Biopython code that builds the backbone (N, CA, C, O; Angstrom):
import numpy as np
from Bio.PDB.StructureBuilder import StructureBuilder

atoms = [
    (1, "MET", "N", (99.288, 99.081, 122.660)),
    (1, "MET", "CA", (99.300, 99.560, 124.025)),
    (1, "MET", "C", (98.601, 98.522, 124.903)),
    (1, "MET", "O", (97.517, 98.045, 124.567)),
    (2, "ASN", "N", (99.207, 98.188, 125.991)),
    (2, "ASN", "CA", (98.670, 97.191, 126.906)),
    (2, "ASN", "C", (98.290, 97.867, 128.221)),
    (2, "ASN", "O", (99.155, 98.202, 129.030)),
    (3, "ILE", "N", (96.988, 98.063, 128.425)),
    (3, "ILE", "CA", (96.493, 98.715, 129.642)),
    (3, "ILE", "C", (95.925, 97.645, 130.562)),
    (3, "ILE", "O", (94.994, 96.936, 130.181)),
    (4, "PRO", "N", (96.468, 97.517, 131.762)),
    (4, "PRO", "CA", (95.880, 96.549, 132.703)),
    (4, "PRO", "C", (94.418, 96.897, 132.969)),
    (4, "PRO", "O", (94.071, 98.063, 133.155)),
    (5, "TYR", "N", (93.574, 95.879, 132.984)),
    (5, "TYR", "CA", (92.147, 96.140, 133.144)),
    (5, "TYR", "C", (91.826, 96.855, 134.441)),
    (5, "TYR", "O", (90.828, 97.572, 134.525)),
    (6, "SER", "N", (92.649, 96.672, 135.438)),
    (6, "SER", "CA", (92.374, 97.330, 136.719)),
    (6, "SER", "C", (92.584, 98.839, 136.654)),
    (6, "SER", "O", (92.138, 99.561, 137.546)),
    (7, "LYS", "N", (93.255, 99.325, 135.616)),
    (7, "LYS", "CA", (93.496, 100.757, 135.473)),
    (7, "LYS", "C", (92.309, 101.488, 134.857)),
    (7, "LYS", "O", (92.265, 102.718, 134.870)),
    (8, "LEU", "N", (91.359, 100.752, 134.325)),
    (8, "LEU", "CA", (90.197, 101.377, 133.705)),
    (8, "LEU", "C", (89.129, 101.636, 134.755)),
    (8, "LEU", "O", (88.919, 100.822, 135.654)),
    (9, "SER", "N", (88.461, 102.764, 134.638)),
    (9, "SER", "CA", (87.384, 103.095, 135.574)),
    (9, "SER", "C", (86.122, 102.313, 135.206)),
    (9, "SER", "O", (86.028, 101.744, 134.119)),
    (10, "SER", "N", (85.180, 102.293, 136.103)),
    (10, "SER", "CA", (83.922, 101.586, 135.815)),
    (10, "SER", "C", (83.202, 102.245, 134.641)),
    (10, "SER", "O", (82.531, 101.563, 133.866)),
    (11, "GLU", "N", (83.335, 103.564, 134.503)),
    (11, "GLU", "CA", (82.720, 104.255, 133.366)),
    (11, "GLU", "C", (83.359, 103.812, 132.049)),
    (11, "GLU", "O", (82.670, 103.650, 131.042)),
    (12, "GLN", "N", (84.668, 103.620, 132.064)),
    (12, "GLN", "CA", (85.349, 103.156, 130.855)),
    (12, "GLN", "C", (84.928, 101.736, 130.500)),
    (12, "GLN", "O", (84.748, 101.412, 129.326)),
    (13, "TRP", "N", (84.771, 100.890, 131.515)),
    (13, "TRP", "CA", (84.302, 99.529, 131.246)),
    (13, "TRP", "C", (82.874, 99.537, 130.716)),
    (13, "TRP", "O", (82.524, 98.720, 129.864)),
    (14, "GLU", "N", (82.051, 100.454, 131.213)),
    (14, "GLU", "CA", (80.687, 100.570, 130.687)),
    (14, "GLU", "C", (80.714, 100.981, 129.214)),
    (14, "GLU", "O", (79.889, 100.521, 128.426)),
    (15, "GLN", "N", (81.658, 101.841, 128.846)),
    (15, "GLN", "CA", (81.807, 102.216, 127.437)),
    (15, "GLN", "C", (82.230, 101.017, 126.595)),
    (15, "GLN", "O", (81.729, 100.824, 125.487)),
    (16, "VAL", "N", (83.138, 100.224, 127.114)),
    (16, "VAL", "CA", (83.590, 99.023, 126.407)),
    (16, "VAL", "C", (82.421, 98.065, 126.197)),
    (16, "VAL", "O", (82.215, 97.562, 125.092)),
    (17, "THR", "N", (81.661, 97.817, 127.255)),
    (17, "THR", "CA", (80.555, 96.865, 127.121)),
    (17, "THR", "C", (79.449, 97.428, 126.238)),
    (17, "THR", "O", (78.810, 96.677, 125.500)),
    (18, "SER", "N", (79.218, 98.715, 126.298)),
    (18, "SER", "CA", (78.223, 99.333, 125.426)),
    (18, "SER", "C", (78.628, 99.193, 123.955)),
    (18, "SER", "O", (77.797, 98.883, 123.101)),
    (19, "ALA", "N", (79.898, 99.423, 123.674)),
    (19, "ALA", "CA", (80.393, 99.289, 122.305)),
    (19, "ALA", "C", (80.276, 97.845, 121.824)),
    (19, "ALA", "O", (79.901, 97.600, 120.677)),
    (20, "LEU", "N", (80.594, 96.893, 122.692)),
    (20, "LEU", "CA", (80.460, 95.481, 122.320)),
    (20, "LEU", "C", (78.998, 95.119, 122.052)),
    (20, "LEU", "O", (78.697, 94.421, 121.084)),
    (21, "ARG", "N", (78.092, 95.593, 122.907)),
    (21, "ARG", "CA", (76.668, 95.313, 122.692)),
    (21, "ARG", "C", (76.202, 95.893, 121.354)),
    (21, "ARG", "O", (75.455, 95.246, 120.621)),
    (22, "PHE", "N", (76.644, 97.109, 121.043)),
    (22, "PHE", "CA", (76.277, 97.738, 119.780)),
    (22, "PHE", "C", (76.821, 96.932, 118.602)),
    (22, "PHE", "O", (76.094, 96.670, 117.645)),
    (23, "TYR", "N", (78.084, 96.541, 118.663)),
    (23, "TYR", "CA", (78.693, 95.751, 117.592)),
    (23, "TYR", "C", (77.937, 94.439, 117.404)),
    (23, "TYR", "O", (77.624, 94.053, 116.278)),
    (24, "ILE", "N", (77.650, 93.763, 118.496)),
    (24, "ILE", "CA", (76.941, 92.480, 118.430)),
    (24, "ILE", "C", (75.568, 92.667, 117.788)),
    (24, "ILE", "O", (75.152, 91.858, 116.959)),
    (25, "SER", "N", (74.874, 93.720, 118.167)),
    (25, "SER", "CA", (73.549, 93.998, 117.607)),
    (25, "SER", "C", (73.617, 94.259, 116.104)),
    (25, "SER", "O", (72.838, 93.695, 115.335)),
    (26, "VAL", "N", (74.544, 95.112, 115.692)),
    (26, "VAL", "CA", (74.689, 95.436, 114.273)),
    (26, "VAL", "C", (75.105, 94.203, 113.479)),
    (26, "VAL", "O", (74.548, 93.922, 112.419)),
    (27, "LYS", "N", (76.075, 93.479, 113.992)),
    (27, "LYS", "CA", (76.581, 92.293, 113.289)),
    (27, "LYS", "C", (75.501, 91.215, 113.196)),
    (27, "LYS", "O", (75.410, 90.519, 112.185)),
    (28, "THR", "N", (74.691, 91.071, 114.233)),
    (28, "THR", "CA", (73.593, 90.098, 114.206)),
    (28, "THR", "C", (72.636, 90.421, 113.063)),
    (28, "THR", "O", (72.228, 89.530, 112.317)),
    (29, "GLY", "N", (72.284, 91.686, 112.929)),
    (29, "GLY", "CA", (71.407, 92.099, 111.836)),
    (29, "GLY", "C", (72.017, 91.814, 110.479)),
    (29, "GLY", "O", (71.326, 91.353, 109.570)),
    (30, "GLU", "N", (73.311, 92.083, 110.334)),
    (30, "GLU", "CA", (73.994, 91.811, 109.073)),
    (30, "GLU", "C", (74.013, 90.317, 108.760)),
    (30, "GLU", "O", (73.743, 89.908, 107.631)),
    (31, "LEU", "N", (74.332, 89.514, 109.761)),
    (31, "LEU", "CA", (74.396, 88.070, 109.541)),
    (31, "LEU", "C", (73.025, 87.500, 109.189)),
    (31, "LEU", "O", (72.922, 86.597, 108.358)),
    (32, "GLN", "N", (71.982, 88.019, 109.812)),
    (32, "GLN", "CA", (70.627, 87.570, 109.486)),
    (32, "GLN", "C", (70.242, 87.986, 108.072)),
    (32, "GLN", "O", (69.635, 87.209, 107.335)),
    (33, "ALA", "N", (70.592, 89.199, 107.698)),
    (33, "ALA", "CA", (70.228, 89.719, 106.377)),
    (33, "ALA", "C", (70.915, 88.954, 105.258)),
    (33, "ALA", "O", (70.340, 88.763, 104.186)),
    (34, "PHE", "N", (72.132, 88.522, 105.501)),
    (34, "PHE", "CA", (72.893, 87.824, 104.460)),
    (34, "PHE", "C", (72.871, 86.313, 104.617)),
    (34, "PHE", "O", (73.567, 85.599, 103.895)),
    (35, "ASN", "N", (72.071, 85.824, 105.561)),
    (35, "ASN", "CA", (71.964, 84.381, 105.796)),
    (35, "ASN", "C", (73.353, 83.755, 105.923)),
    (35, "ASN", "O", (73.703, 82.824, 105.199)),
    (36, "ALA", "N", (74.126, 84.287, 106.854)),
    (36, "ALA", "CA", (75.518, 83.888, 107.039)),
    (36, "ALA", "C", (75.635, 82.443, 107.509)),
    (36, "ALA", "O", (74.696, 81.847, 108.036)),
    (37, "GLY", "N", (76.822, 81.919, 107.295)),
    (37, "GLY", "CA", (77.095, 80.542, 107.677)),
    (37, "GLY", "C", (77.585, 80.416, 109.116)),
    (37, "GLY", "O", (77.710, 81.397, 109.849)),
    (38, "ASP", "N", (77.852, 79.182, 109.484)),
    (38, "ASP", "CA", (78.259, 78.879, 110.861)),
    (38, "ASP", "C", (79.541, 79.600, 111.278)),
    (38, "ASP", "O", (79.651, 80.047, 112.420)),
    (39, "ARG", "N", (80.501, 79.718, 110.376)),
    (39, "ARG", "CA", (81.776, 80.345, 110.723)),
    (39, "ARG", "C", (81.566, 81.791, 111.158)),
    (39, "ARG", "O", (82.136, 82.239, 112.153)),
    (40, "GLU", "N", (80.745, 82.515, 110.407)),
    (40, "GLU", "CA", (80.482, 83.916, 110.741)),
    (40, "GLU", "C", (79.746, 84.046, 112.067)),
    (40, "GLU", "O", (80.046, 84.936, 112.862)),
    (41, "TRP", "N", (78.789, 83.165, 112.306)),
    (41, "TRP", "CA", (78.055, 83.206, 113.570)),
    (41, "TRP", "C", (78.976, 82.849, 114.739)),
    (41, "TRP", "O", (78.863, 83.428, 115.820)),
    (42, "GLN", "N", (79.882, 81.898, 114.522)),
    (42, "GLN", "CA", (80.810, 81.517, 115.586)),
    (42, "GLN", "C", (81.731, 82.673, 115.947)),
    (42, "GLN", "O", (82.066, 82.856, 117.118)),
    (43, "GLU", "N", (82.143, 83.451, 114.956)),
    (43, "GLU", "CA", (82.963, 84.627, 115.238)),
    (43, "GLU", "C", (82.203, 85.612, 116.132)),
    (43, "GLU", "O", (82.787, 86.219, 117.030)),
    (44, "LEU", "N", (80.917, 85.765, 115.886)),
    (44, "LEU", "CA", (80.104, 86.661, 116.709)),
    (44, "LEU", "C", (79.968, 86.119, 118.132)),
    (44, "LEU", "O", (79.944, 86.891, 119.091)),
    (45, "VAL", "N", (79.880, 84.815, 118.270)),
    (45, "VAL", "CA", (79.781, 84.197, 119.594)),
    (45, "VAL", "C", (81.007, 84.548, 120.436)),
    (45, "VAL", "O", (80.901, 84.717, 121.651)),
    (46, "GLU", "N", (82.158, 84.654, 119.796)),
    (46, "GLU", "CA", (83.377, 85.023, 120.528)),
    (46, "GLU", "C", (83.237, 86.419, 121.151)),
    (46, "GLU", "O", (83.684, 86.648, 122.275)),
    (47, "TYR", "N", (82.618, 87.342, 120.421)),
    (47, "TYR", "CA", (82.380, 88.682, 120.966)),
    (47, "TYR", "C", (81.368, 88.624, 122.118)),
    (47, "TYR", "O", (81.530, 89.311, 123.126)),
    (48, "GLU", "N", (80.331, 87.805, 121.962)),
    (48, "GLU", "CA", (79.348, 87.653, 123.031)),
    (48, "GLU", "C", (79.996, 87.069, 124.280)),
    (48, "GLU", "O", (79.696, 87.489, 125.397)),
    (49, "ASN", "N", (80.881, 86.103, 124.088)),
    (49, "ASN", "CA", (81.586, 85.503, 125.226)),
    (49, "ASN", "C", (82.496, 86.519, 125.914)),
    (49, "ASN", "O", (82.586, 86.551, 127.141)),
    (50, "THR", "N", (83.162, 87.341, 125.120)),
    (50, "THR", "CA", (84.019, 88.376, 125.689)),
    (50, "THR", "C", (83.195, 89.354, 126.517)),
    (50, "THR", "O", (83.597, 89.732, 127.617)),
    (51, "LEU", "N", (82.045, 89.763, 125.991)),
    (51, "LEU", "CA", (81.154, 90.651, 126.724)),
    (51, "LEU", "C", (80.728, 90.017, 128.042)),
    (51, "LEU", "O", (80.762, 90.670, 129.085)),
    (52, "SER", "N", (80.333, 88.773, 128.000)),
    (52, "SER", "CA", (79.927, 88.069, 129.230)),
    (52, "SER", "C", (81.070, 87.983, 130.226)),
    (52, "SER", "O", (80.863, 88.176, 131.424)),
    (53, "ASP", "N", (82.272, 87.694, 129.747)),
    (53, "ASP", "CA", (83.432, 87.605, 130.637)),
    (53, "ASP", "C", (83.709, 88.941, 131.317)),
    (53, "ASP", "O", (83.972, 88.988, 132.519)),
    (54, "ILE", "N", (83.649, 90.023, 130.550)),
    (54, "ILE", "CA", (83.879, 91.348, 131.131)),
    (54, "ILE", "C", (82.827, 91.652, 132.188)),
    (54, "ILE", "O", (83.149, 92.110, 133.284)),
    (55, "GLU", "N", (81.572, 91.393, 131.851)),
    (55, "GLU", "CA", (80.495, 91.702, 132.803)),
    (55, "GLU", "C", (80.598, 90.859, 134.063)),
    (55, "GLU", "O", (80.370, 91.361, 135.164)),
    (56, "TYR", "N", (80.933, 89.601, 133.918)),
    (56, "TYR", "CA", (80.952, 88.715, 135.076)),
    (56, "TYR", "C", (82.251, 88.827, 135.881)),
    (56, "TYR", "O", (82.217, 89.004, 137.098)),
    (57, "PHE", "N", (83.387, 88.723, 135.199)),
    (57, "PHE", "CA", (84.661, 88.650, 135.911)),
    (57, "PHE", "C", (85.241, 90.010, 136.278)),
    (57, "PHE", "O", (85.939, 90.129, 137.285)),
    (58, "ILE", "N", (84.967, 91.027, 135.486)),
    (58, "ILE", "CA", (85.554, 92.336, 135.767)),
    (58, "ILE", "C", (84.542, 93.243, 136.466)),
    (58, "ILE", "O", (84.858, 93.868, 137.479)),
    (59, "LEU", "N", (83.328, 93.313, 135.922)),
    (59, "LEU", "CA", (82.320, 94.198, 136.507)),
    (59, "LEU", "C", (81.488, 93.512, 137.577)),
    (59, "LEU", "O", (80.733, 94.170, 138.293)),
    (60, "MET", "N", (81.617, 92.211, 137.690)),
    (60, "MET", "CA", (80.929, 91.413, 138.710)),
    (60, "MET", "C", (79.415, 91.566, 138.651)),
    (60, "MET", "O", (78.750, 91.615, 139.686)),
    (61, "LYS", "N", (78.875, 91.642, 137.445)),
    (61, "LYS", "CA", (77.425, 91.748, 137.292)),
    (61, "LYS", "C", (76.804, 90.363, 137.403)),
    (61, "LYS", "O", (77.394, 89.361, 136.997)),
    (62, "ASP", "N", (75.616, 90.334, 137.955)),
    (62, "ASP", "CA", (74.860, 89.085, 138.052)),
    (62, "ASP", "C", (74.154, 88.877, 136.726)),
    (62, "ASP", "O", (73.129, 89.505, 136.460)),
    (63, "LEU", "N", (74.698, 87.998, 135.888)),
    (63, "LEU", "CA", (74.161, 87.815, 134.548)),
    (63, "LEU", "C", (72.828, 87.081, 134.537)),
    (63, "LEU", "O", (72.133, 87.080, 133.520)),
    (64, "THR", "N", (72.462, 86.460, 135.647)),
    (64, "THR", "CA", (71.163, 85.791, 135.667)),
    (64, "THR", "C", (70.016, 86.794, 135.744)),
    (64, "THR", "O", (68.896, 86.494, 135.332)),
    (65, "ASN", "N", (70.297, 87.989, 136.273)),
    (65, "ASN", "CA", (69.279, 89.022, 136.370)),
    (65, "ASN", "C", (69.474, 90.140, 135.358)),
    (65, "ASN", "O", (68.634, 91.035, 135.264)),
    (66, "ASN", "N", (70.565, 90.106, 134.600)),
    (66, "ASN", "CA", (70.933, 91.194, 133.695)),
    (66, "ASN", "C", (71.352, 90.620, 132.342)),
    (66, "ASN", "O", (72.545, 90.445, 132.093)),
    (67, "PRO", "N", (70.384, 90.324, 131.461)),
    (67, "PRO", "CA", (70.751, 89.668, 130.190)),
    (67, "PRO", "C", (71.659, 90.512, 129.331)),
    (67, "PRO", "O", (72.046, 90.090, 128.241)),
]
sb = StructureBuilder()
sb.init_structure("model")
sb.init_model(0)
sb.init_chain("A")
sb.init_seg("    ")
for serial, (resi, resn, name, xyz) in enumerate(atoms, 1):
    if name == "N":
        sb.init_residue(resn, " ", resi, " ")
    sb.init_atom(name, np.array(xyz, "f"), 0.0, 1.0, " ", f" {name:<3s}", serial, name[0])
structure = sb.get_structure()
């Protein structure tokens, strides 16, 4: 299913970003616990970049004040 991002409400985008933050947090703990390699960490960076893109380009959050 392809939903244009403009069709999602701000509450739905907050749910998306919350889920991404949770995934990133859990995955970070797993990667640290298993002493993961560069490939695994790079995959996580892609999720972090996606989160940043959503916050900046879609939600227009000021990332300098909102880590």
